[in-house]
Structures are given as C-alpha cells and as structure tokens.
N, C-alpha and C positions, 0 to 999 in steps of 0.2 A: 766569285763573290759579287755582291751587289754594290751599287754606288753608295759612298759614304763621304761625309764632309765634317771636318773638325777645325776649330780655331778661325783665324782671319785669313781670307783669300780675296784676291781682286775679282771684279765682276767678269773680266775676260782673261783667259789664259794668255801667256806670252806677252803681257802688257806691263807697263810700269806699275810697281806696287811699292809705295814709299813709306818710310818710317816718319815719325813726327819731326825728326831733324832734317828731313828731305833726302836722306840717302835711301838707296834701294834695298829691299829685301832680295835675297838671292833665290831664284827659281830653280828647282831641280826636278826634272822628269825622271821618274824611276819606273822602268817597265821591263817586261819580258818579251822574248822573241823579237828583238830589235824594237821596232815601233808598231808591231802588229799584235802584240799580246796584251795581257792585263797590265794596267799602269796606273800610277797616281802621280800627282804633282805636289811637291812640297815647297814651302817658302821658309828660308833660313835667315837668321840674323847675319850669319857670316858665310863665306865661301865654303861649300862642302868639300872643296878640293884643297883647302889650306892644310898642309902637312909640314911640320918643322923638322921631323926626323922619321926615317923608316928603316927597318931592318928585318931580315928573315930570322925566325927563331928556331923552328924545328919542324920536321915532318910529322903530321898527325895520323897518317895512314897506318893501320895496324898490320902486324905480321901474321900471316895465316899459317896454319899447320900444313905439313906435307900431306900428300894423298894418303888416305886411310881407307879401311874397309867401309863399304856403304852401309851405314847403320843409322837407326833412329837414335837421337841424342837427347839428353836431359841435363840442363844446366841449372844449378841452384844458386840464384843470384843473392839470396840472403847470406851466403857465405862470403860475399865480397866485402872486404874490410876498407877499401879505398873510399874516402869521403873528403869533402871540402866544398869549393864553389862549383857552380854549374858547368864550368868549362874544364877546370883542372881535374875534377873528380869523375869525368866520363870514363867508363870502362867499356871499351869496344869488345863485343862478343862474337858478332857475325857480320858478314857483308859480302858484297860483290861489286861489279862496276856500276850498279844502279843505285845502291844505298848502303848505309852503314847502320848497324843496330847495336844498342847496348843499354846499360842502365847507369843512373847517377844517384848517389846518395848525397844530397845537398845539405850541408850543415853551416855554410858560411855565405856571406854576401860576395858577389863578384866585385872586386875592387876596380878592375879595368872594365871598359865596355867591350863588346864583342859583336862581330858580324860574320856570317858564313857567306863567303863569296863563291862557293862551289855549288850551293843548292839550298833548297828549302829545308826547314827543320820542323819536326812534329814531336812535341813533348807530351807524353801521357802521364798525368799526375796519379801515381798509385796511392800515395798518401802525403799529407802535409798541406800547408797553405802558405801564401805569400803573394808577391807581386812581380810582374815583369815590366820593367821600365823600357820603353822603346822610343825611337824617333817619331813614331806615330801616336804616342800616348801610352798611358799605363793601363795594364790589364791585371786584375787580381785572379788568382787561381785557387782551386780547392780540389779535393779528391774526385777523380773521375773526369777531370778536364783534359781534353785534347787541345793543346796550345799550338797553333800553326803560325810559323814565322817565315815570311817570304825571304828568298835569297837577297842578300845585301842589306837587310834590316839591322841597324845598330840597336843593341839591347843589352840588358843585364838582368839576372834573376836575383831577387832579394827575398829569401825565405823568412817567414814569420816563425816557422818551426821546421824541424827536420823533415825533409821532403825526399821521397823516392820517385824517380822518374824513369820510365821506359822511353828511350829516344830513338828517332829515326832521322838520319841525315840523308836527304834525298838529292840525287844529282839531276833531278828533273822537278818540274812544278807539281806540287800536290794540289789536287782538286777534289771536289765531290764527284761521285760516279757519273759518268756521261749519260748512262741510260736513265738516270733519275732527273735529267734536265731537259727542258724543251729547247727549241731553236733559239730562244732569247736568253737562255742561261738560267731561267727560273726553275726551281725545283718543282717537280710534278706532284699531283695529288697522291699518287701511290708510293712516293718516296717515304722512307721510314723516319724522316726528319725534314724540317723546312727552315727557311731563313729566320723565322721567328725564334728559333732555338740558338742562333748564333750570337755571340757577344763580341763586339769590337772593342777598341780602346775606350776606357771609361772617362778618362780625363787627360787633356793635353797639357803637360807641364813643360814650360818653355824656360830655358836658361840662357842668359845673355852674357855670362862671364867669359872674359879672356883668361888665358893661362894654358898650361900644358896638360892635356888629357890623353890617356892611352886608349886606343881602339885596337884590339887584337882581331886580325882578319884572317880567315881561312880562305886560301885560294891556291889552286893548282897543286893541292896536296900538302901544302905547308901552312904553318901559322906565322903570320907577319905582325910586327909591331908598327903601328902608325901613331905618332905623337901629333895630335892636332893642336893648333894654337888657340882653340876656343872650346867651350863645352859642346860635346857632340849632340846633345838634345836641345838644339837651338831653333827648332821648328815652331813657327807661330801659327801655321795653318796648313792644311792639305786637303785634297779631295781626290777621289778616284775609286778604282776597283781592286787595288793591290794594297794590302795592309795585314797586320797580324790579327787573328781572331781566335775565339775559343768556342768549342762545342763540348758539352758535358755528356758522357756516356749514358747518364740517367735519362736523357732526352731522346735516346734512340728507341723508336717504337718497333718492336720485333714483328716480323712477318711470320705467321704460323699457318698451318694447314692440317688437313685430315691425316696426311702421312708426312714422314720426315722431309723437311725442307733442306736443300743443299746449301753449302756455305755462302754462295753469292748473295743470298737474301740478307746476309749480315753485313754486306759491304758498306763502308763509311767513307773511305778515301781511296784515291788511286793516284799512282805516279807511273812513270815509264817502266814497264815490265814488273810492276807489283801492285798489290791492293792491300788495304787495311780493313779488317772487319771487326765488329763489336758483338761479342756474345753476352747477352744480358738476361736477367731473370725473365722467364716467359712461360706461357702455357705449353704443354706438350701436345703432340698430335692427337686428334680426337676421332680418328677412325676406330671402330670397336676392336679391331685386331692390330692396331698400330704398334710398332716397336719404336719407342722414343729414342733409344740409343742410335747413334749413327751407324750406317752400314759400313762394312769394310770397303775401302776404296783405294785405288792406285792413283797417285799424283803423277799422271803420265807426263804432264808438261810444267809442273810447278812444285816447288818446295813449300811445305806448310810449317810455319812457326807459330806457336801459341805461347802467350805470356799470361800466366794464371794470377788473377787479381784477388778473388775471394769466392767463397761459395762451395757448393757440392759438385765437383767435377765428375759427373755420373759415368763417363766412359773411361775414366782413368783411375789407376791405383798407384799409390806411392808418390803422388804429385803434391808439392807444397805451394803455399802462397808465395809468389815471387819466382816460381819455377818457369823455365823456358824449355819447351820441347821442340825439336826439329824433326819432322818426318819428310825425308828427302824424296825427290822424284826417282822413279825407277823401281821402287819396291812398294807393296801395299801396306796400309796401316789401318787401324780401327780400334774398336773397344777392347779393353783388357778382358781376359777370361772371366766369365760370370757377370759382367756388368750389363750385357745385353739382356739376359734373363731378369736381372734385378730391376731393369728399367720398366718392364711391362707392368702396366696398371698405374704407373706414376702420373700425376696430373700436371706437375710443373717442375722447373729447375730454377735454382737460385744462383746459378753460376755467373761469374763475371770474368771475362777474359778478353784479351786483344789478340787477334790473329793477323799475321802478315804472310801473305802468299806471294812468292816471287816466281817469275817465269824464266829466270836463269838460276842455276844452282847457287846456294849460299855456301860460303866458306866459313870455317870455324877459326877464330883467332886463337893462336897458340896458347895464350895465357888462360883462355876459357877452360882448358883441360883441367885446371886446378880446381874447378868447381863442378866438375862433371860427375854424374852418377853413371859409372862405367857399365853397370849391369842392366841399364834400361832396355837395351836391344833384346834381352832375353826374358823380359817380364810377360811375354805373351805365351810362354810355355804352360800348357794346361797340366795341372797336377791332380 
C-alpha cells in the first residue's frame, strides 16, 4: 500500500508526543517481517500492552474430512443456517496450512473487539452494508467490497443490515500482485486497478475511556480473551503503509483479447501459495472464430475455488448464487456439456465471481459435507 496519515502525530518519529496535561501519548510501531516489512506507527492514549486479565478460550482450527476420492466439489452456502456476529458466525469450509476459507452471515454487532494474530484477513462483501471499526479508523462497506485487514489489527464489524461475507484468513501477508507493481511499489499502467480505487479508513474515532474491554485474539490456532483496562480504539493518530483498506470489485477493469484470456489476467490479490481473482462483467473475445467459453484445462499445480456472486455463469450448469466449486489439481475441468457451443457468438458476460487458486491442495471441512451437491462430479456426462 501507499503512505497514509490520519489524526495527530509528532513531527519526528520516536520523539516525545505530549497530551495537554503533559503526559505522553504511547507510541506503537506495528509492522511485518520484523522491522523490514510494511509498517505503521500509532499513538495511543494508553499503553497498548495494558491487560488486566487473559485466558485461552478455544481452538478455532476446523476439523477436515478424511481422505476421499479425488472429485470436483460443489458447496451450497445458502443452505448454511449459522448466523450472528462476524466472528461467532464464521463457517469454515475449506483450508490448508496457508489459508482458511468460509462464509459468514452477519446479523448482529460484534460485542467484543477482535484481532487476528495469525494472519491477514480478506472479507468479500457479497451483500449487505455496514461499517468496520478499527484501531486505524472506521471503514464503511457495501456489496462488492474487498475489505483487507492486516494481522494484529483490532476491529469489529457493525452491520447496518444482514451481510453475507466470503472470508479468507491468510497466514501470510495479502498484497496486490507483484507483476502489477514497479520497483517502488506503485501499480503500473497495465494493472486492472490503481491506488485511486482504494479506500482507507474514512474517519479516526478516538476513545479515551478507562474500564474493562474485551479483545478476542486469534493466535497459534486458539482464540484468547484479553481484557484491557481501557478502550481498545484509543489511537489519536498514525501514519505508515500498513492499515486496513477497501477495494470494490466494480473497480476491477477486465483485461480482454481476441482469444480467451487465462485466469491470471483476473488476479487481484496474492498471498503465500495462493492468489485471489475477480471475474467481472466484460466483453468476450473478438476474434471472428473465438470460443468465449474457457477451454478444458488441468490444474497441474493448483486447486481452483470459485465463489459465485451473481450473473450468468456461462460455463456452468446447476450453479447457484452463493455456490462454491472446488476443482482440485490432478484432474482436468472445464465447461459443462453444451456450454461451449452455446457461448459462440455471444458478445459479453455479466458474471460476477471470486476465484481463489491455491498452490497446495485444499482440504474440505467435515461439516461442509452437509451442504454439498454430491452429484457434481458427474455433471459432465454427455447425454
């Protein structure tokens, strides 16, 4: 990300910054990769280390199914009944050692605050609106927003209406694709989006109340409770390159060509051993003999997951809004019977979907079998 500043900060870092009563604001350097990665400096009313009680609550890591036949999988997330606040209502569906993936139906405010100490989070807003209060300031969200939240950020989600979220918990830093950035980190001219499309925190709300406030912290595979002796959003100012930000999928400008373009042109984010891509409404290929439907292909080194948001999924049959399909490495996949021929001559697609490609196999959470279309593997049989 690029440099940003909010609130009050001293002229020089690591120098005295005093309140009106002469006491010091407390400086916190928050960064990645020791002191060599992205970082920001925050200034607190109180010591960010002040904890009056701590305890471990439970393991949050999901239980995966035993080894099964190598199949294409189809999960119908609209069948999930679990709902509540943005932490308790998380339904883990797939994962591996690099990331966890699932959905949340958010119907309540988070009462406690929360931070993920194991990695970054990416929240894709399928539908709904509301706000995310963070230690860096407040962001509002709407349908199509990717909300990126760096590791260690204290926050809570406050929905204005029922909100459906596709989430990724990444055990590595989430960034924009490296090939779209120059040596200085700026997005290049041929990138399908630019910094102008990003929204950082909109307002910095500072609270100086003392009292007991709970922060639920994910770390080392467990959720811990930390009771602070002050309000956790006590930051009066910050600056740097590490902070939560939002990018809306509507601002992704698709790259098209005379013939079918491969999935990497849709890439939006990357982490260690995975990428996230955005499939948006776009013109089809314009070669006179082009076949708009994707060709059959083998994921030799990656698993392909698609979350279907809305529109006409021209290469699929029997897919619903909110469906997740997983096409694992090792076997080929491609358009359903008849969809290739049906795509010829079409000028555009109105599909909207999020794709996650992982370079290590994804495992299915046991509970996800309850929402699975068991017949999906056999839907390519021509009749």
